[in-house]
Every structure is written in structure tokens, then in C-alpha cells.
PAZAPA-4460 file (N, C-alpha, C; in steps of 0.05 Angstrom, whole numbers, plus 32768, in hexadecimal, padded with zeros to 4 digits):
% residues 320
    n_x    n_y    n_z   ca_x   ca_y   ca_z    c_x    c_y    c_z   seq   type   mol
   8396   859E   8C78   8389   85AB   8C8F   837F   85C6   8C87     1      X     A
   8368   85CD   8C91   835C   85E7   8C8B   8369   85FC   8C9B     2      X     A
   836A   8615   8C90   8374   862B   8C9F   835F   8641   8CA3     3      X     A
   8346   8639   8CA1   8330   864B   8CA5   831D   8641   8CBA     4      X     A
   830B   8652   8CC3   82F6   864B   8CD6   8302   863F   8CF0     5      X     A
   8316   864D   8CFB   8322   8643   8D14   830D   8644   8D2A     6      X     A
   830B   862E   8D39   82F7   862E   8D4F   8300   8640   8D65     7      X     A
   82ED   864B   8D73   82F4   865A   8D8B   82F7   8646   8DA2     8      X     A
   830F   863E   8DA7   8314   8628   8DBB   830A   8630   8DD7     9      X     A
   8308   864A   8DDC   8300   8653   8DF7   82E3   864E   8DFC    10      X     A
   82D3   8648   8DE8   82B6   8644   8DED   82B1   8627   8DF8    11      X     A
   82C4   8616   8DF6   82C1   85FA   8DFF   82CB   85F7   8E1B    12      X     A
   82BF   85E5   8E2A   82C9   85E0   8E46   82E5   85D4   8E46    13      X     A
   82F6   85DF   8E57   8312   85D6   8E59   8318   85D0   8E76    14      X     A
   8326   85B9   8E79   832E   85B1   8E94   834C   85AF   8E96    15      X     A
   8357   85B8   8EAD   8373   85B5   8EB2   8379   859A   8EBD    16      X     A
   838A   858B   8EB0   8390   8570   8EB8   83AB   856D   8EC6    17      X     A
   83BD   8580   8EC0   83D8   857F   8ECC   83E4   859B   8ECC    18      X     A
   83F1   85A2   8EE2   83FD   85BC   8EE4   8413   85BC   8EF9    19      X     A
   842C   85BB   8EEF   8442   85BB   8F02   845C   85C4   8EF4    20      X     A
   846B   85D4   8F02   8485   85DC   8EF9   8486   85E9   8EDE    21      X     A
   8471   85F7   8ED6   8471   8604   8EBC   8469   85F1   8EA5    22      X     A
   845D   85DB   8EAB   8451   85C9   8E97   8434   85C4   8E9E    23      X     A
   8422   85C8   8E8B   8406   85C5   8E90   83F9   85B4   8E79    24      X     A
   83E4   85A6   8E81   83D4   8597   8E6E   83B7   859D   8E72    25      X     A
   83A9   85A5   8E5C   838D   85AA   8E5D   837E   8597   8E49    26      X     A
   8365   8593   8E4E   8354   8584   8E3C   833B   8595   8E35    27      X     A
   8336   8599   8E1C   831F   85A9   8E13   830C   8596   8E04    28      X     A
   82F3   8595   8E0E   82DF   8583   8E02   82CF   8593   8DED    29      X     A
   82CC   8587   8DD6   82BC   8594   8DC1   829E   858D   8DC5    30      X     A
   8291   859E   8DD4   8275   859B   8DDB   8266   85B1   8DCD    31      X     A
   8254   85AA   8DBB   8248   85BE   8DAA   822B   85C5   8DB1    32      X     A
   8220   85B8   8DC5   8204   85BE   8DCC   8203   85D9   8DDA    33      X     A
   81EB   85E5   8DD9   81E8   8600   8DE3   81EC   8603   8E01    34      X     A
   81EA   85ED   8E0F   81ED   85ED   8E2D   8207   85DF   8E35    35      X     A
   821C   85E5   8E26   8236   85D8   8E2C   823F   85DF   8E49    36      X     A
   8246   85CB   8E58   824E   85CF   8E74   8269   85DD   8E75    37      X     A
   826F   85E9   8E8C   8289   85F6   8E90   829F   85E1   8E95    38      X     A
   8297   85C9   8E9D   82AA   85B3   8EA1   829E   859A   8E96    39      X     A
   82AD   8584   8E95   82A3   856B   8E8A   82B1   8554   8E98    40      X     A
   82A6   853D   8E95   82B2   8525   8EA0   82B2   850F   8E8B    41      X     A
   82BB   84F7   8E92   82BE   84E1   8E7F   82A4   84D8   8E73    42      X     A
   828D   84E0   8E7F   8273   84D8   8E75   8266   84ED   8E63    43      X     A
   8273   8504   8E61   8268   851A   8E51   826A   8514   8E33    44      X     A
   8255   8518   8E24   8256   8514   8E07   8264   852C   8DFA    45      X     A
   8275   8525   8DE8   8285   853A   8DDA   828C   8531   8DBE    46      X     A
   8297   8543   8DAE   829F   853D   8D93   82BD   853B   8D90    47      X     A
   82CA   8537   8DA6   82E7   8534   8DA6   82F4   8545   8DBD    48      X     A
   830C   853E   8DC4   831B   854D   8DD9   8335   8556   8DCE    49      X     A
   833C   856F   8DD1   8355   857B   8DCA   8366   857E   8DE3    50      X     A
   837C   8570   8DE4   838E   8571   8DFB   83A4   8585   8DF4    51      X     A
   83AC   8596   8E07   83C2   85A9   8E02   83D7   85A6   8E17    52      X     A
   83EF   85A2   8E0E   8407   85A1   8E20   8415   85BC   8E1E    53      X     A
   8414   85CB   8E33   8421   85E6   8E34   843C   85E4   8E41    54      X     A
   8450   85EE   8E32   846B   85F1   8E3E   846F   860E   8E44    55      X     A
   846E   8615   8E5D   8470   8632   8E64   8485   8636   8E7A    56      X     A
   849B   8629   8E77   84B2   862F   8E88   84C2   8645   8E7B    57      X     A
   84B6   865C   8E79   84C0   8672   8E69   84DB   867D   8E73    58      X     A
   84DF   867D   8E8D   84F8   8688   8E98   850F   8677   8E8F    59      X     A
   850A   865D   8E8A   851F   864B   8E81   851E   8646   8E62    60      X     A
   850D   8655   8E54   850B   8652   8E37   8503   8636   8E2F    61      X     A
   84F5   8628   8E41   84EB   860D   8E3B   8502   85FB   8E32    62      X     A
   8519   85FE   8E3E   8530   85ED   8E37   852B   85D1   8E41    63      X     A
   8539   85BE   8E34   8536   85A2   8E3C   854C   859A   8E4F    64      X     A
   8544   8594   8E67   8556   858B   8E7C   8547   8575   8E8D    65      X     A
   8554   8569   8EA1   8547   8554   8EAF   852C   855C   8EBC    66      X     A
   852A   8574   8EC6   8511   857D   8ED2   84FB   857E   8EBD    67      X     A
   8501   858A   8EA6   84ED   858C   8E90   84E5   8570   8E87    68      X     A
   84F8   855E   8E84   84F2   8543   8E7A   84DF   8535   8E8E    69      X     A
   84E5   8537   8EA8   84D4   852A   8EBC   84B8   8536   8EBB    70      X     A
   84B5   8550   8EB8   849B   855C   8EB6   848C   8554   8E9D    71      X     A
   849A   8551   8E87   848D   8548   8E6E   8484   852B   8E71    72      X     A
   8494   851A   8E7E   848C   84FF   8E82   8472   84FE   8E92    73      X     A
   8471   850E   8EA8   8458   850E   8EB8   8441   8518   8EA8    74      X     A
   8445   852D   8E97   842F   8538   8E87   8426   8523   8E73    75      X     A
   8438   8515   8E66   8430   8501   8E52   8422   84EA   8E60    76      X     A
   842A   84E3   8E78   841C   84CE   8E88   83FF   84D6   8E8C    77      X     A
   83FA   84F0   8E92   83DF   84F9   8E96   83D0   84F7   8E7C    78      X     A
   83DC   8500   8E66   83CF   84FF   8E4C   83C7   84E3   8E44    79      X     A
   83D7   84CF   8E4B   83D1   84B4   8E43   83C2   84A4   8E58    80      X     A
   83BC   84B0   8E6F   83AE   84A0   8E83   8397   84AE   8E91    81      X     A
   8393   84C8   8E8D   837D   84D6   8E9B   8362   84CB   8E93    82      X     A
   8350   84C9   8EA6   8336   84BD   8EA0   8326   84CC   8E8B    83      X     A
   832A   84E6   8E89   831C   84F5   8E74   8325   84EE   8E58    84      X     A
   833D   84E3   8E56   8349   84DF   8E3C   834B   84C2   8E33    85      X     A
   834D   84AF   8E47   8350   8493   8E3F   8336   8487   8E35    86      X     A
   8320   8494   8E3A   8306   8489   8E32   82FD   8493   8E17    87      X     A
   830E   84A1   8E09   8307   84AA   8DEE   831F   84A7   8DDB    88      X     A
   831A   849F   8DC3   832F   849E   8DAE   832F   84B8   8D9E    89      X     A
   831A   84C8   8DA1   8316   84DF   8D90   8323   84F8   8D9E    90      X     A
   833E   84F9   8D9B   834D   850E   8DA9   8366   8515   8D98    91      X     A
   8370   852D   8D9D   8388   8537   8D90   8398   8546   8DA5    92      X     A
   83B2   854B   8D9F   83C4   8559   8DB2   83D1   8570   8DA5    93      X     A
   83D2   8587   8DB3   83E2   859E   8DAC   83F9   85A1   8DC0    94      X     A
   8411   85A6   8DB6   8428   85AC   8DC7   8431   85C8   8DC0    95      X     A
   8433   85DA   8DD4   843B   85F6   8DCE   844B   8601   8DE5    96      X     A
   845B   8616   8DDE   846A   8625   8DF2   845B   863D   8DFD    97      X     A
   8441   863F   8DF6   8431   8655   8E01   842A   864F   8E1E    98      X     A
   8422   8664   8E2C   8418   8660   8E47   83FA   8658   8E46    99      X     A
   83F1   864A   8E5A   83D4   8644   8E5A   83C4   865D   8E5B   100      X     A
   83AC   865E   8E4E   839D   8677   8E4D   8393   8680   8E68   101      X     A
   8393   869A   8E6C   8386   86A6   8E83   8374   86BC   8E79   102      X     A
   8361   86C5   8E89   834F   86DA   8E80   835D   86F3   8E77   103      X     A
   8357   86FC   8E5F   8361   8715   8E54   837F   8714   8E4E   104      X     A
   838B   86FC   8E4E   83A8   86FA   8E49   83AD   86F6   8E2B   105      X     A
   83C1   8702   8E21   83C9   86FD   8E05   83DE   86E7   8E05   106      X     A
   83DF   86D7   8DEF   83F2   86C1   8DED   840F   86CC   8DF0   107      X     A
   841F   86BE   8E00   843B   86C7   8E02   844C   86AE   8E06   108      X     A
   8466   86B2   8E02   8479   869D   8E03   848C   869F   8DEC   109      X     A
   84A4   86A8   8DF0   84B7   86AE   8DDA   84C3   8694   8DCF   110      X     A
   84C4   867F   8DDF   84D1   8666   8DD8   84BD   864F   8DD8   111      X     A
   84BD   8640   8DC2   84B1   8626   8DC2   84C3   8614   8DD4   112      X     A
   84DC   8612   8DCD   84F1   8606   8DDE   850C   860E   8DD2   113      X     A
   851E   8617   8DE4   8538   861F   8DDB   854C   8608   8DDB   114      X     A
   8542   85EF   8DDB   8553   85D8   8DD8   855E   85CD   8DF2   115      X     A
   8574   85BE   8DF0   8580   85B3   8E08   858B   85C8   8E1A   116      X     A
   858A   85C3   8E34   8594   85D6   8E48   85B2   85D4   8E49   117      X     A
   85C0   85E5   8E39   85DD   85E3   8E36   85EB   85EA   8E51   118      X     A
   85DF   85FD   8E60   85EC   8604   8E79   85EC   85EB   8E8C   119      X     A
   85D6   85DD   8E8D   85D5   85C5   8E9E   85E8   85B0   8E94   120      X     A
   85EA   85AD   8E79   85FB   8599   8E6E   8619   859F   8E74   121      X     A
   8621   85B8   8E74   863D   85BF   8E7A   8644   85B9   8E96   122      X     A
   8630   85B9   8EA8   8635   85B4   8EC4   8631   8597   8ECC   123      X     A
   8627   8587   8EB9   8621   856B   8EBF   863A   8559   8EBB   124      X     A
   8638   8541   8EC4   864D   852E   8EC1   864D   8522   8EA5   125      X     A
   8662   8513   8E9E   8664   8507   8E84   864E   84F4   8E7D   126      X     A
   8641   84E9   8E91   862C   84D5   8E8D   8610   84E2   8E8F   127      X     A
   860E   84F8   8E9D   85F3   8504   8EA2   85E7   8510   8E89   128      X     A
   85F7   851E   8E79   85EC   852B   8E61   85E2   8516   8E4D   129      X     A
   85F2   8502   8E46   85E8   84ED   8E33   85CF   84DF   8E3E   130      X     A
   85CE   84DB   8E58   85B7   84CE   8E64   859E   84DF   8E62   131      X     A
   85A2   84F9   8E66   858B   850C   8E63   8580   850C   8E47   132      X     A
   8592   850E   8E33   8589   850E   8E17   857B   84F4   8E10   133      X     A
   8586   84DE   8E1A   857A   84C4   8E14   855E   84C2   8E20   134      X     A
   855A   84CD   8E38   8540   84CD   8E45   852D   84DE   8E35   135      X     A
   8536   84F5   8E2B   8525   8506   8E1A   851D   84F7   8E01   136      X     A
   8530   84EA   8DF5   852A   84DB   8DDC   8516   84C5   8DE1   137      X     A
   851B   84B4   8DF5   850B   849B   8DF8   84F1   84A0   8E06   138      X     A
   84F0   84B3   8E19   84D8   84B6   8E2A   84C7   84CD   8E21   139      X     A
   84D1   84DF   8E10   84C1   84F6   8E07   84BD   84F4   8DE9   140      X     A
   84D3   84F6   8DD9   84D0   84F7   8DBC   84C4   84DE   8DB0   141      X     A
   84CE   84C7   8DB8   84C3   84AE   8DAD   84A6   84AA   8DB5   142      X     A
   849F   84B4   8DCC   8484   84B1   8DD6   8471   84C4   8DC6   143      X     A
   8479   84DD   8DC3   8468   84F0   8DB4   8466   84E7   8D96   144      X     A
   847C   84DE   8D8B   847D   84D5   8D6F   8468   84C0   8D69   145      X     A
   8461   84AF   8D7D   844F   8499   8D78   8436   849A   8D88   146      X     A
   842E   84B2   8D91   8415   84B4   8D9F   83FE   84AD   8D8C   147      X     A
   83EA   849F   8D96   83D5   8494   8D83   83BF   84A7   8D7D   148      X     A
   83C6   84C0   8D78   83B3   84D5   8D70   83C3   84EC   8D63   149      X     A
   83B5   84FE   8D57   83C1   8515   8D49   83CF   8527   8D5D   150      X     A
   83E8   8530   8D56   83F7   8542   8D67   83FF   855A   8D56   151      X     A
   83FC   8572   8D62   8402   858B   8D54   8414   859C   8D66   152      X     A
   842B   85A5   8D5B   843D   85B7   8D69   8435   85D3   8D61   153      X     A
   842F   85E4   8D75   8429   8600   8D70   8442   8610   8D79   154      X     A
   8453   8617   8D66   846D   8621   8D6B   846B   8640   8D6E   155      X     A
   846C   8649   8D86   8468   8665   8D8D   8481   8676   8D8C   156      X     A
   8498   866A   8D88   84B1   8679   8D88   84C8   8667   8D7F   157      X     A
   84DF   866C   8D8A   84F7   865D   8D81   84F3   863F   8D87   158      X     A
   84FA   862F   8D73   84FB   8611   8D76   8517   8609   8D6E   159      X     A
   8529   8607   8D82   8545   8602   8D7D   854D   85E6   8D86   160      X     A
   855C   85D7   8D76   8566   85BD   8D7E   8551   85AB   8D89   161      X     A
   8553   85A3   8DA2   8540   8591   8DAE   8524   859C   8DAD   162      X     A
   8521   85B7   8DAD   8506   85C3   8DA9   84FB   85BD   8D8E   163      X     A
   850C   85BE   8D79   8504   85B6   8D5E   84FC   8599   8D5E   164      X     A
   850C   8588   8D6B   8506   856B   8D6A   84EC   8565   8D78   165      X     A
   84E5   8575   8D8D   84CB   8571   8D9A   84B5   8578   8D87   166      X     A
   84B8   858C   8D77   84A4   8593   8D63   84A3   857E   8D4C   167      X     A
   84BB   8574   8D44   84BB   8560   8D2F   84AE   8546   8D37   168      X     A
   84AD   8540   8D51   84A0   8528   8D5B   8482   8529   8D57   169      X     A
   8477   8541   8D54   845B   8544   8D4F   8454   853F   8D32   170      X     A
   843A   853A   8D2D   8431   8535   8D12   8431   854E   8D01   171      X     A
   842A   8564   8D0C   8428   857E   8CFE   8435   8594   8D0E   172      X     A
   843F   85A8   8CFF   844D   85BE   8D0C   8442   85D9   8D01   173      X     A
   8438   85EA   8D13   842E   8604   8D0C   843F   8618   8D1B   174      X     A
   8447   862D   8D0D   8459   8641   8D19   844E   865D   8D16   175      X     A
   8454   866E   8D29   844D   868A   8D28   845C   8697   8D11   176      X     A
   8451   86AC   8D06   8460   86BC   8CF2   8472   86D0   8D00   177      X     A
   8485   86DA   8CF0   8495   86F2   8CF7   84AC   86ED   8D0A   178      X     A
   84A7   86DE   8D20   84BD   86DB   8D34   84C2   86BE   8D3A   179      X     A
   84DB   86B8   8D43   84E2   869D   8D4A   84F3   8690   8D35   180      X     A
   8505   867E   8D3D   8517   8670   8D2B   8514   8652   8D2F   181      X     A
   8518   8643   8D1A   851B   8626   8D1B   8538   8620   8D14   182      X     A
   8545   860E   8D24   8561   8609   8D1F   856A   85EE   8D29   183      X     A
   857B   85E1   8D19   858C   85CB   8D22   85A7   85D9   8D2A   184      X     A
   85AD   85DD   8D44   85C4   85ED   8D4C   85DE   85DC   8D50   185      X     A
   85DD   85C2   8D4C   85F3   85B1   8D54   860D   85B8   8D47   186      X     A
   860D   85BE   8D2D   8627   85C5   8D20   8633   85DE   8D2C   187      X     A
   8623   85F1   8D34   862D   860A   8D40   8638   8604   8D5C   188      X     A
   862D   85F1   8D6A   8635   85EB   8D85   864B   85D5   8D87   189      X     A
   8653   85CA   8D70   8667   85B6   8D71   865D   859B   8D7C   190      X     A
   8643   8596   8D77   8636   857D   8D80   862E   856C   8D69   191      X     A
   862B   8552   8D6D   861E   8541   8D5A   8600   8540   8D5F   192      X     A
   85F2   8535   8D4C   85D5   8534   8D4E   85CB   851E   8D62   193      X     A
   85D8   8508   8D63   85D0   84EE   8D6F   85BD   84E0   8D5B   194      X     A
   85BC   84C6   8D5D   85AD   84B6   8D4A   858F   84BD   8D4C   195      X     A
   8585   84C0   8D64   8568   84C6   8D67   8560   84E0   8D5A   196      X     A
   856F   84F5   8D5F   8568   850F   8D53   856B   850E   8D35   197      X     A
   8580   8500   8D2B   8584   84FF   8D0E   856E   84F0   8D00   198      X     A
   8566   84D9   8D0B   8551   84C8   8CFE   8536   84D6   8D00   199      X     A
   8530   84E5   8D16   8517   84F4   8D17   8517   8509   8D02   200      X     A
   852D   8517   8CFF   852E   852C   8CEA   8529   8520   8CCE   201      X     A
   8536   850A   8CC9   8533   84FD   8CAE   8517   84F3   8CAA   202      X     A
   850A   84EA   8CBF   84EF   84E0   8CBD   84DB   84F6   8CB7   203      X     A
   84E0   850E   8CC1   84CC   8523   8CBF   84D2   8539   8CAA   204      X     A
   84EB   853B   8CA1   84F2   8550   8C8E   84F9   8543   8C74   205      X     A
   84EB   854C   8C5F   84F0   8541   8C44   84FD   8556   8C33   206      X     A
   8509   854D   8C1D   8515   8560   8C0A   84FF   8573   8C00   207      X     A
   8504   858C   8C02   84F0   85A0   8BFA   84F0   85A5   8BDC   208      X     A
   84D9   85A6   8BD0   84D8   85A9   8BB3   84C4   85BF   8BAB   209      X     A
   84CA   85CD   8B96   84B6   85E0   8B8C   84BB   85E3   8B6E   210      X     A
   84A6   85EB   8B60   84A7   85EF   8B43   84AF   860B   8B3D   211      X     A
   84C1   860E   8B2A   84C8   8629   8B20   84C6   8629   8B02   212      X     A
   84BE   8640   8AF8   84BC   8643   8ADB   84D7   8647   8ACE   213      X     A
   84DC   8639   8AB9   84F5   863C   8AAA   84F3   8657   8A9B   214      X     A
   8508   865E   8A8D   8508   8676   8A7D   84F2   8676   8A68   215      X     A
   84E5   868C   8A63   84D0   868D   8A4F   84D9   8685   8A33   216      X     A
   84C7   867D   8A22   84CE   8674   8A08   84DA   868A   89F7   217      X     A
   84D3   86A4   89FC   84DE   86B9   89EB   84F9   86C2   89F4   218      X     A
   8505   86B5   8A08   8520   86BB   8A11   8532   86A6   8A05   219      X     A
   854A   86AF   89FB   855C   869C   89EE   8563   8685   8A01   220      X     A
   855F   866D   89F8   8565   8655   8A08   854E   864D   8A19   221      X     A
   8539   865E   8A1B   8522   8657   8A2C   8510   8643   8A1F   222      X     A
   8503   8633   8A31   84F1   861F   8A26   84D5   8621   8A31   223      X     A
   84D2   8634   8A44   84B7   8637   8A50   84AE   861F   8A60   224      X     A
   84C1   8610   8A6A   84BA   85F7   8A79   84BB   85FC   8A97   225      X     A
   84B3   85E8   8AA5   84B3   85E9   8AC3   84C6   85D4   8ACD   226      X     A
   84D6   85DB   8AE0   84E8   85C8   8AEC   84E5   85C7   8B0A   227      X     A
   84EE   85B1   8B16   84EC   85AE   8B33   8508   85B2   8B3F   228      X     A
   8508   85C3   8B54   8521   85C8   8B62   8520   85BA   8B7D   229      X     A
   8535   85AA   8B83   8536   859D   8B9D   8548   85AD   8BB0   230      X     A
   8541   85AD   8BC9   8551   85BB   8BDD   8553   85A7   8BF5   231      X     A
   856B   859E   8BFA   856E   858B   8C10   856E   859B   8C2A   232      X     A
   8557   859B   8C37   8554   85AB   8C4F   8566   85A2   8C66   233      X     A
   8567   8587   8C69   8578   857D   8C7F   8595   8583   8C7B   234      X     A
   859F   8581   8C62   85BB   8587   8C5D   85C0   85A4   8C64   235      X     A
   85AE   85B6   8C5D   85B1   85D2   8C63   85AE   85D7   8C81   236      X     A
   8599   85CD   8C8D   8593   85D3   8CA9   85A7   85C7   8CBC   237      X     A
   85AE   85AE   8CB8   85C0   85A0   8CCB   85DD   85AA   8CC8   238      X     A
   85E7   85AB   8CAF   8603   85B0   8CAB   860B   85CE   8CAD   239      X     A
   85F7   85E0   8CAB   85FD   85FC   8CAD   85F1   8609   8CC6   240      X     A
   85E2   85FB   8CD5   85D4   8606   8CED   85C4   861F   8CE6   241      X     A
   85B9   861F   8CCE   85A9   8636   8CC5   8592   863B   8CD8   242      X     A
   858D   8655   8CDE   8575   865D   8CED   855F   8663   8CD9   243      X     A
   854A   8653   8CD9   8534   8657   8CC7   851F   8669   8CD3   244      X     A
   8518   867E   8CC5   8502   868F   8CCE   84E8   867F   8CCA   245      X     A
   84D2   8688   8CD5   84B9   8679   8CD1   84B2   8676   8CB4   246      X     A
   84B5   868B   8CA4   84AE   8688   8C87   84C1   8675   8C79   247      X     A
   84DB   8675   8C80   84EE   8663   8C74   84E8   8646   8C7C   248      X     A
   84E1   8642   8C96   84DA   8627   8C9F   84C2   861C   8C91   249      X     A
   84AE   862E   8C8C   8497   8626   8C7D   849D   861F   8C60   250      X     A
   84AD   8630   8C53   84B4   862B   8C38   84C4   8611   8C34   251      X     A
   84D3   860A   8C48   84E3   85F2   8C47   84D4   85D9   8C50   252      X     A
   84BC   85DC   8C5A   84AC   85C5   8C62   84B3   85BB   8C7E   253      X     A
   84C2   85CB   8C8E   84C8   85C3   8CA9   84AE   85C6   8CBA   254      X     A
   849F   85DA   8CB4   8485   85DE   8CC2   846F   85DD   8CAD   255      X     A
   8457   85D9   8CB6   8440   85D5   8CA4   842F   85EE   8C9F   256      X     A
   8430   8601   8CB1   841E   8618   8CAE   8428   862F   8CBF   257      X     A
   8422   8647   8CB6   8429   865F   8CC5   8410   866F   8CCC   258      X     A
   8410   867C   8CE3   83FA   868E   8CE9   8405   86A3   8CFE   259      X     A
   83F7   86B9   8D01   8400   86CD   8D14   83FF   86C2   8D31   260      X     A
   840F   86CE   8D42   8411   86C4   8D5E   83F6   86C4   8D6B   261      X     A
   83E6   86D9   8D67   83CC   86DB   8D74   83B8   86C5   8D6B   262      X     A
   83BE   86B9   8D54   83AD   86A4   8D49   83B9   8688   8D4C   263      X     A
   83D1   8686   8D58   83DF   866D   8D58   83D0   8656   8D65   264      X     A
   83C7   865B   8D7E   83B9   8645   8D8C   839F   863D   8D7E   265      X     A
   8390   8651   8D75   8377   864A   8D68   837C   863A   8D4E   266      X     A
   8391   8641   8D40   8398   8633   8D27   83A0   8616   8D2E   267      X     A
   83B1   8613   8D42   83B8   85F8   8D4A   83A0   85E8   8D54   268      X     A
   838E   85F6   8D62   8376   85E9   8D6B   8365   85DE   8D54   269      X     A
   8363   85EE   8D3E   8354   85E5   8D27   8361   85CD   8D1A   270      X     A
   837C   85CD   8D18   838A   85B6   8D0D   8386   859D   8D1E   271      X     A
   8386   85A1   8D38   8381   858B   8D4B   8365   8580   8D48   272      X     A
   8351   8592   8D45   8335   858A   8D40   8333   857A   8D27   273      X     A
   8340   8584   8D11   833E   8576   8CF8   834E   855B   8CF8   274      X     A
   8360   8558   8D0C   836F   8540   8D0F   8361   852B   8D1F   275      X     A
   8349   8531   8D2A   833B   851D   8D3A   8332   8506   8D28   276      X     A
   8333   84EE   8D31   832A   84D7   8D21   830E   84D9   8D17   277      X     A
   82FC   84E6   8D26   82E0   84E8   8D1E   82DA   8503   8D12   278      X     A
   82EE   8513   8D0A   82E9   852D   8CFD   82DD   8529   8CE2   279      X     A
   82D0   853E   8CD8   82C3   853D   8CBD   82D7   8535   8CA8   280      X     A
   82F0   853F   8CAA   8303   853A   8C95   8310   851F   8C96   281      X     A
   830E   8511   8CAD   831B   84F7   8CAF   8308   84DF   8CAF   282      X     A
   82F5   84E0   8CC2   82E1   84CA   8CC3   82EF   84AF   8CC3   283      X     A
   8300   84AA   8CD7   830E   8490   8CD9   82FB   847E   8CE9   284      X     A
   82E9   8471   8CDB   82D3   8463   8CE7   82DC   844D   8CFA   285      X     A
   82F1   843F   8CF3   82FA   8428   8D04   8315   842E   8D11   286      X     A
   8318   8447   8D19   8332   8451   8D24   8339   8440   8D3D   287      X     A
   8352   8436   8D3D   835D   8426   8D53   8377   8433   8D5C   288      X     A
   8377   843E   8D74   8390   844C   8D7D   83A8   843A   8D7E   289      X     A
   83A5   8421   8D84   83BC   840F   8D85   83C7   840B   8D69   290      X     A
   83B6   8408   8D55   83BF   8406   8D3A   83CB   8420   8D30   291      X     A
   83C0   8437   8D39   83CA   8451   8D31   83E6   8456   8D3C   292      X     A
   83EB   844D   8D55   8406   8450   8D60   841A   843E   8D51   293      X     A
   8411   8426   8D4A   8423   8414   8D3B   8428   841F   8D1F   294      X     A
   8414   842C   8D13   8418   8438   8CF9   842E   844E   8CFA   295      X     A
   842D   845E   8D0F   8442   8472   8D12   845D   8465   8D16   296      X     A
   845F   8450   8D24   8478   8441   8D27   8482   8437   8D0C   297      X     A
   846F   842D   8CFC   8476   8423   8CE2   8480   843A   8CCF   298      X     A
   8473   8451   8CD1   847B   8467   8CC0   8496   8473   8CC8   299      X     A
   849B   8473   8CE2   84B3   8480   8CEC   84C5   846C   8CFB   300      X     A
   84C8   8454   8CF0   84D6   843E   8CFD   84F2   8446   8D06   301      X     A
   8502   8451   8CF4   851E   8457   8CFB   851F   846C   8D10   302      X     A
   850F   8480   8D0E   850F   8495   8D22   8505   848B   8D3D   303      X     A
   84F0   847B   8D3D   84E6   8470   8D56   84FB   845E   8D64   304      X     A
   8507   844C   8D54   851B   843A   8D60   8533   8449   8D6B   305      X     A
   853C   845D   8D5B   8554   846C   8D65   854D   847C   8D7E   306      X     A
   8535   8487   8D7F   852E   8496   8D97   8528   8484   8DAF   307      X     A
   8519   846F   8DAA   8510   845F   8DC1   8526   844C   8DCB   308      X     A
   8535   8441   8DBA   8548   842C   8DC2   8566   8433   8DBE   309      X     A
   856B   8448   8DAF   8587   844F   8DAA   8594   845C   8DC1   310      X     A
   85AE   845B   8DC1   85BF   8469   8DD6   85CA   8482   8DC9   311      X     A
   85CB   8497   8DD9   85D6   84B1   8DD0   85F3   84AD   8DC8   312      X     A
   8600   849A   8DD4   861D   8495   8DCF   8622   8481   8DB9   313      X     A
   860C   8478   8DAB   8611   8466   8D94   8622   8474   8D7F   314      X     A
   8633   8465   8D72   8643   8471   8D5D   8632   847B   8D47   315      X     A
   8639   8491   8D3A   8629   849D   8D25   8622   8489   8D0E   316      X     A
   8634   8477   8D08   8630   8464   8CF2   8625   8449   8CFC   317      X     A
   861D   8447   8D15   8613   842E   8D20   85F7   8428   8D14   318      X     A
   85F0   840F   8D14   85D5   8408   8D0A   85C0   840F   8D1F   319      X     A
   85A9   8415   8D16   8593   841D   8D28   8589   8403   8D36   320      X     A
***
């Protein structure tokens, strides 16, 4: 993916498709003619549509609870059924914890998502909390994981636990520089991962490798060679509950790109544009969204099955 020539997303017509309870969905049509309209409909010619799912329940730190899950279900329903979107295969999705843009407003939002709503879980019954997590897994994560188009997480701040898993369900992850942490907090909280969260992590996080120069030839014992060092990111992240800074998360391969907060949305927008099936870099001439969804299921089979069909209360060593 390119990191230059970010498009000015604000020059394109954008329509609000959903707005309720701190969750919003917009659609931006890439119309390049000189007389681009301020709005568009299903008959408008365009070069692709960028859909953005905004999580801006800032007072609650975008935590995952039954209310958030229901709102996300409704938002995803709109994304998969709205008349502006169902009539084109040339679309991508951005998910971010930023607020929808307003005139003269600067991007804000300290949290991408602070994970599961622990306060709600402490007050819930023995069956309510597992049911809530299972709904999040099957109706949100499994669904985003296999959406039949490119998905980009624009991580504007902390991505903790379930917030990290929401980002991992996307195809690409872009994070702001300087502030925010990425964390698997379960070991610190005395919780297990659950099969769905574990398989999603394994599907999206690979052993991180880099080349290092061996000692120079003029040093005793040196051979001037290059060796590869492996770092098991999941072992480190899951078992130590390490808080990864943006730069550490990038170095470990948890995220794909870093950029300043003020450029975060435009950068994610560019990645979404380049992820369009008809973009210059892809040119997927015979793109079929049904086949694309099945391809994602094939690539992430264990994660999809554990999220979609698994029970939160399945034994850790049970078969998927």
C-alpha cells in the first residue's frame, strides 16, 4: 500500500447512512469530474465508494457491551443492504474510533475501543456475560472478518482486548503515532482468551522476523554474516499482557502502518481507495464478492469457525 498522495476525502460527496447512539456510517463516492454533486444516488457514476463506520461513544470509551453490539449489528446491516452500496462491488470499509467530521473540527477520540465493558460484566448474571461475548464474536467479528471487500481499521487510540480483536478482524490496521496502546489484557485480568479470540489472534499475527548483522569480520569470532531473529509476538503479548506502543506494535507486525493523528483518516482513506477491486493497483477484472467472502473464510477458517459457531464456554482444548 502506498503512503503518499493521500486523497482529500472531503472533496468527494459524502452521505450519512446511519447515525444512532454514538455509531455512524457514511458513504463517500469517488467522483472525479469537475461538476461533482454534493450528494449522490445509486445511479450516480463513480470510481468507488468508501464506507466509514465511526465509533464515537467517547464517554464510554467505545467499550463492548450489549448496547454497542446491537448498534454495530444495525450499522453492519446498513453497510450490507443500503441501496447506495448493494449496487456496486467497488467499495471498501474504514472502521475508526474518530468522530464523524464536522466543519473546522479536528480529529478526536482517545480510544479506538477499550475492550469489553468490565463494569457491565461484573453486574451481569453468570449467563449474560458469556452470551454477550458470544454475540460479539458471531455477529460482529465473524461478520467483519469475512466482509466481501477491503476493510481498514484506523486506530486513533487505545485498542485493548476486544478493541484489538475488532481491529484484527479487519484486513489492514493503521494507527496514530505517539499515543495509544495495543494490548491483550486477559492475563492481567485473570481471564482466558476464549477460542474465538485466540484463533483470530493466531490468524492475523505471525512470528515477527528481522535481519540483523552479525559481528564484523575484523572482530574475533565475527563472520560478517546476517541472521534472522524470531520473536513470538503472541507468546509475548498474550502471556505477559504487554502494552505495545504504536511504534512497538508496528515493529511487531500487529499493525501495518503509522501516521500522525491529523493524517490518520486520510491515510486510512488512501488504503481503502487502493483496496478497491477496480483500483489501479488491483484491477480485479472478474471480481466476485461471493467468491471473495469465501476466500476469506478459506484463509481464516479456524478463526471464522471459532467466532461464528463456537461457544465462549467451550473448553480451551476442545476441537473447533
